[in-house]
Structure formats: structure tokens, C-alpha cells
Backbone as CSV, one residue per row, in Angstrom:
resi,resn,N_x,N_y,N_z,CA_x,CA_y,CA_z,C_x,C_y,C_z
1,MET,169.286,-227.975,30.681,170.419,-228.049,29.936,171.535,-227.627,30.688
2,LEU,171.549,-226.843,31.694,172.894,-226.483,32.239,173.339,-227.651,33.270
3,GLU,172.482,-228.709,33.824,172.523,-229.550,34.676,173.421,-230.807,33.997
4,ARG,173.061,-230.676,32.659,174.038,-231.964,31.629,175.123,-231.487,31.858
5,PHE,175.843,-230.341,31.946,177.255,-229.985,32.013,177.875,-230.423,33.092
6,PHE,177.259,-230.859,34.346,177.901,-230.836,35.496,177.920,-232.440,35.940
7,LYS,178.516,-232.820,34.971,178.588,-234.617,34.925,180.025,-235.014,34.595
8,ARG,180.564,-236.239,35.611,181.921,-236.550,35.108,182.361,-236.670,34.118
9,ARG,181.596,-237.399,32.754,182.102,-237.810,31.625,182.213,-236.153,30.806
10,VAL,181.487,-235.034,31.238,181.656,-234.194,30.593,182.891,-232.992,31.107
11,GLY,183.220,-233.336,32.483,184.283,-232.770,32.929,185.462,-233.331,32.190
12,GLY,185.599,-234.544,31.933,186.771,-235.217,31.075,186.819,-234.449,29.851
13,MET,185.536,-234.405,29.303,185.927,-233.837,27.631,186.417,-232.372,27.910
14,LEU,185.984,-231.811,29.239,186.421,-230.231,29.291,187.845,-230.307,29.519
15,TRP,188.361,-231.341,30.386,189.549,-231.695,30.643,190.650,-231.771,29.141
16,ARG,189.949,-232.832,28.545,190.814,-232.933,27.076,190.519,-231.615,26.182
17,ASN,189.468,-230.984,26.338,189.462,-229.522,25.427,190.302,-228.891,26.138
18,THR,190.507,-228.532,27.188,191.667,-227.660,27.901,193.146,-228.055,27.440
19,VAL,193.435,-229.086,27.392,194.572,-229.651,26.969,195.064,-229.262,25.512
20,VAL,193.842,-229.791,24.652,194.152,-229.306,23.375,193.922,-227.785,23.162
21,SER,193.296,-227.109,23.456,192.928,-225.571,23.420,194.341,-224.828,23.871
22,THR,194.882,-225.610,25.122,196.093,-224.760,25.497,197.471,-224.782,24.375
23,GLY,197.160,-226.193,23.585,198.455,-226.344,22.876,198.202,-225.605,21.477
24,VAL,196.946,-225.562,21.042,196.417,-224.835,19.931,196.437,-223.327,19.882
25,PHE,196.190,-223.037,21.305,196.533,-221.591,21.819,197.879,-220.947,21.718
26,LEU,198.519,-221.888,21.930,200.132,-221.249,22.050,200.435,-221.398,20.509
27,VAL,200.128,-222.321,19.420,200.242,-222.003,18.366,199.618,-221.057,17.742
28,GLY,198.618,-220.452,18.218,197.662,-219.408,17.293,198.506,-218.074,18.091
29,LEU,198.998,-217.982,19.265,199.832,-217.108,20.007,200.916,-216.679,19.316
30,GLY,201.626,-217.813,18.823,202.537,-217.813,17.966,202.496,-217.200,16.793
31,VAL,201.788,-217.504,16.000,201.154,-216.922,14.822,200.767,-215.661,14.867
32,LEU,199.974,-215.136,16.098,199.973,-213.672,16.394,200.903,-213.009,16.203
33,TRP,201.977,-213.526,17.121,203.276,-212.838,17.524,203.773,-212.405,16.246
34,LEU,204.215,-213.619,15.230,204.706,-213.406,14.223,203.959,-212.454,13.204
35,MET,203.047,-212.607,13.196,202.411,-211.456,12.187,202.488,-210.139,12.673
36,VAL,201.985,-209.900,14.218,202.159,-208.384,14.588,203.740,-207.963,14.560
37,GLU,204.617,-208.835,15.297,206.009,-208.267,15.426,206.924,-208.480,14.047
38,GLN,206.781,-209.285,13.253,207.591,-209.461,12.284,207.120,-209.282,10.769
39,ALA,205.850,-209.290,10.869,205.211,-208.773,9.297,204.260,-207.477,9.686
40,SER,204.293,-206.945,10.648,203.873,-205.646,11.365,202.247,-205.420,10.673
41,VAL,201.467,-206.639,10.729,200.044,-206.809,10.679,199.322,-206.277,11.816
42,ASP,198.126,-205.523,11.376,197.207,-204.874,12.476,197.295,-206.099,13.804
43,PRO,197.165,-206.067,15.024,196.884,-206.888,15.871,195.644,-207.519,15.985
44,VAL,194.394,-206.720,15.890,193.186,-207.245,15.691,192.990,-208.136,14.194
45,VAL,193.343,-207.645,13.120,193.366,-208.662,12.051,194.284,-209.926,12.515
46,ALA,195.438,-209.739,13.035,196.380,-210.792,13.301,195.675,-212.086,14.294
47,THR,194.767,-211.158,15.202,194.167,-212.212,16.146,193.276,-212.877,15.412
48,GLY,192.301,-212.293,14.554,191.413,-213.114,13.826,192.018,-214.034,13.181
49,PHE,192.863,-213.958,12.396,193.565,-214.988,11.463,194.250,-215.976,12.390
50,SER,195.181,-215.585,13.368,195.437,-216.687,14.428,194.356,-217.527,15.247
51,PHE,193.334,-217.020,15.142,192.275,-217.866,15.755,191.622,-218.831,14.922
52,LEU,191.698,-218.386,13.787,191.212,-219.313,12.494,192.087,-220.489,12.455
53,ILE,193.304,-220.589,12.407,194.375,-221.474,11.942,194.307,-222.163,13.330
54,ALA,194.199,-221.813,14.762,194.006,-222.757,15.627,192.932,-223.495,15.684
55,ASN,191.999,-222.965,15.193,190.512,-223.717,15.440,190.409,-224.893,14.496
56,SER,190.946,-224.505,13.152,191.270,-225.706,12.210,191.822,-226.939,12.771
57,ILE,193.243,-226.544,13.467,193.915,-227.571,14.403,192.878,-228.352,15.436
58,HIS,192.236,-227.390,16.032,191.368,-227.926,17.110,190.499,-229.123,16.781
59,TYR,189.773,-228.793,15.524,188.940,-229.492,15.110,189.392,-230.958,14.830
60,VAL,190.444,-231.219,14.371,191.103,-232.557,14.007,191.155,-233.190,15.655
61,PHE,191.671,-232.576,16.502,191.798,-233.077,18.064,190.286,-233.192,18.597
62,GLY,189.413,-232.265,18.298,188.031,-232.373,18.761,187.309,-233.588,18.245
63,ARG,187.613,-233.950,17.086,187.209,-235.061,16.563,187.492,-236.421,16.929
64,THR,188.794,-236.415,17.051,189.287,-237.701,17.201,189.663,-238.189,19.059
65,TRP,189.611,-237.045,19.744,189.874,-237.394,21.079,188.911,-236.908,22.065
66,ILE,188.471,-235.358,22.058,187.909,-234.691,22.734,186.081,-235.425,22.837
67,PHE,185.883,-235.302,21.734,184.413,-235.688,21.583,184.135,-236.961,20.661
68,ALA,185.266,-237.977,20.892,185.538,-239.122,20.353,184.137,-239.983,20.140
69,GLY,183.786,-240.599,19.128,182.494,-241.379,19.034,181.343,-240.635,18.255
70,SER,181.675,-239.426,17.880,180.761,-238.549,17.389,180.301,-239.017,15.933
71,GLU,178.606,-239.075,15.897,178.226,-240.037,14.755,178.078,-238.770,13.360
72,ARG,178.341,-237.752,13.548,178.513,-236.742,12.838,179.318,-237.112,11.559
73,LYS,178.860,-236.759,10.220,180.132,-236.773,9.222,181.088,-235.978,9.410
74,VAL,182.360,-236.185,8.952,183.646,-235.345,8.883,183.200,-233.809,8.443
75,SER,183.029,-233.835,7.391,182.454,-232.734,6.557,181.505,-231.721,7.245
76,THR,180.569,-232.405,7.585,179.478,-231.739,8.544,179.822,-230.994,9.714
77,GLY,180.685,-231.977,10.310,181.286,-231.484,11.403,182.039,-230.354,11.769
78,TYR,182.852,-230.374,10.586,183.861,-229.310,10.515,183.002,-228.122,10.233
79,VAL,182.273,-228.031,9.335,181.333,-226.944,8.997,180.609,-226.294,10.244
80,LEU,180.342,-227.166,11.052,179.310,-226.689,12.182,180.604,-226.036,13.103
81,PHE,181.918,-226.823,13.339,182.855,-226.503,14.077,183.371,-225.044,13.819
82,LEU,183.201,-224.837,12.435,183.931,-223.481,12.208,182.827,-222.330,12.335
83,GLY,181.465,-222.891,12.231,180.324,-222.212,12.729,180.460,-221.662,14.192
84,ASN,180.530,-222.646,14.960,180.972,-222.460,16.406,182.096,-221.351,16.418
85,ALA,183.380,-221.781,15.460,184.130,-220.916,15.742,184.253,-219.374,15.493
86,VAL,183.079,-219.152,14.825,183.031,-217.715,14.093,182.151,-217.210,15.475
87,VAL,181.333,-217.791,16.191,180.951,-217.445,17.755,182.110,-216.821,18.346
88,GLY,183.041,-217.822,18.406,184.197,-217.623,19.213,185.292,-216.404,18.876
89,LEU,185.438,-216.580,17.244,185.856,-215.521,16.575,185.122,-213.899,17.185
90,ILE,184.070,-213.871,17.133,183.533,-212.622,17.548,183.603,-212.377,19.020
91,VAL,183.540,-213.294,19.546,183.907,-212.905,21.039,185.183,-212.587,21.339
92,THR,186.145,-213.230,20.437,187.532,-213.225,20.888,187.986,-211.804,20.249
93,VAL,187.408,-211.107,18.978,188.116,-209.990,18.396,187.368,-208.823,19.365
94,SER,186.047,-209.083,19.469,185.400,-208.182,20.291,186.097,-207.622,21.558
95,LEU,186.151,-208.736,22.624,186.758,-208.688,23.726,188.462,-208.091,23.782
96,PHE,188.832,-208.629,22.605,190.568,-208.154,22.180,190.449,-206.640,22.072
97,TRP,189.495,-206.047,20.998,189.500,-205.086,20.678,189.222,-203.887,22.078
98,LEU,188.153,-204.183,22.992,187.715,-203.702,23.876,189.267,-203.645,24.855
99,LEU,189.762,-204.580,25.151,190.696,-204.405,25.998,191.871,-203.756,25.823
100,THR,192.162,-204.016,24.405,193.400,-203.236,24.093,193.227,-201.757,23.567
101,GLU,191.788,-201.511,23.405,191.431,-200.052,22.990,191.281,-199.393,24.399
102,PHE,190.669,-199.703,25.381,190.322,-199.004,26.555,191.004,-199.251,27.670
103,THR,192.093,-200.256,27.661,192.953,-200.333,28.817,194.643,-200.524,28.467
104,PRO,195.607,-200.236,29.282,196.979,-200.158,28.519,197.275,-201.488,28.420
105,MET,196.438,-202.689,28.415,196.914,-203.858,28.614,197.776,-204.198,27.045
106,ASN,198.905,-205.064,27.635,199.641,-205.623,26.450,198.519,-206.709,25.515
107,TYR,198.672,-206.472,24.218,198.044,-207.122,23.141,197.898,-208.862,23.516
108,LEU,199.214,-209.231,23.775,199.608,-210.706,24.001,198.536,-211.064,25.366
109,VAL,198.722,-210.221,26.696,198.102,-210.305,27.684,196.471,-210.561,27.477
110,ALA,196.037,-209.677,26.653,194.783,-209.553,26.440,194.411,-210.619,25.885
111,ARG,194.966,-211.075,24.901,194.529,-212.373,23.884,194.727,-213.616,24.794
112,VAL,195.319,-213.454,25.870,195.281,-214.629,26.744,193.973,-214.482,27.611
113,ILE,193.709,-213.552,28.109,192.540,-213.183,29.008,191.112,-213.478,28.065
114,VAL,191.024,-212.770,26.994,189.831,-213.141,26.049,189.870,-214.976,25.717
115,SER,190.885,-215.642,25.522,190.853,-216.750,25.078,189.732,-217.750,26.068
116,VAL,189.971,-217.458,27.394,189.047,-218.114,28.487,187.942,-218.098,28.234
117,PHE,187.338,-216.791,28.050,185.739,-216.611,27.556,185.616,-217.123,26.091
118,ALA,186.226,-217.008,25.387,185.823,-217.411,23.977,185.960,-219.177,24.000
119,GLY,186.839,-219.636,24.619,187.112,-221.169,24.602,186.154,-221.862,25.192
120,LEU,185.403,-221.282,26.149,184.419,-221.731,27.206,182.994,-221.842,26.389
121,ALA,182.747,-220.673,25.522,181.645,-220.609,24.916,181.806,-221.723,23.479
122,VAL,183.002,-221.632,23.249,182.927,-222.636,21.826,182.702,-224.217,22.338
123,PHE,183.295,-224.555,23.701,183.355,-225.893,24.148,181.839,-226.200,24.158
124,VAL,180.940,-225.074,24.943,179.586,-225.449,24.910,179.107,-225.685,24.049
125,LEU,179.234,-225.060,22.934,178.353,-225.270,21.346,178.893,-226.507,20.886
126,ASN,179.866,-226.972,20.878,180.371,-228.124,20.431,179.956,-229.091,21.216
127,ALA,180.218,-229.105,22.150,179.511,-230.380,23.066,178.071,-230.596,23.207
128,ALA,177.294,-229.328,23.091,175.981,-229.508,22.730,175.175,-229.912,21.662
129,PHE,175.781,-228.960,20.643,175.172,-228.903,19.312,175.972,-229.442,18.207
130,ASN,177.021,-229.619,18.159,178.099,-230.063,17.250,178.349,-231.643,17.252
131,PHE,179.034,-231.792,18.167,179.125,-233.434,18.600,178.265,-234.002,19.229
132,ARG,177.180,-233.630,19.885,176.023,-233.613,20.635,176.212,-234.754,21.626
133,GLN,177.335,-234.508,22.338,177.857,-235.203,23.825,177.267,-234.893,24.923
134,VAL,176.657,-233.945,25.136,176.109,-233.359,26.416,174.734,-233.483,25.854
């Protein structure tokens, strides 16, 4: 299974995913900042909420550009995408909590670091199991 991820076509999908992920991550980071700094929401709760907003936007781009040509129905794909996002959410919130609880790291820096790990995990799940492109 691992060798299937080391192909040029998959590299293109990962590149497109990185472009989209960066954009929606910035949206999510903005939502996080607004919730924490302007609305005084707990950073862990705000991280979870902003992550879900970003992932809903990400699905639209995933379906139409990253994994174009998927034969899965839109509704089924969205449910599976959100299921994969839950895995990403668990990774995100858990690592975020660990970094902010046990290090002096700023919450925004922690969120950036955590996004790399969660993003790769969700990409692999979507590429292999949801959109079946790998």
C-alpha cells in the first residue's frame, strides 16, 4: 500500500492538496484567532470549531480539483470526508492540547505545527479510502 503513494500522479494530488489545505488553513486560523481574541472562546474549543469549518470548505475543492474524477456520490463522499476529518480533528486537538499544555508555545504556532501532521493523515485517508485515487 505504501508504494502506491510514491507515484508522480499522487505527488500532483498532494501538491494540489497542499495548496488547498494552506488556503483553508489560513481561513481556519483566522476563525481561530477571532474566536479566541475577539470572542474569548477557549483555544481548544475554538481549534476544533475552526478545523471543522476549514474541512467543509476543503471538501468542495477536494471533490472538484484534488481528487477530480471520483465516482463516489457527493453526499457519501462528504460523509466519508467528515469521518476522515474527525480523525484529523482528534489528531489536531490532541497534539494542540499537548503542545499548549506542556510547552510555552504560542497557540497559533502550535496550531501551525499540528496542521502538518493532521493534514498528512487526512490526505492519506481521503486518497486511499474516500476518493479511491491511490
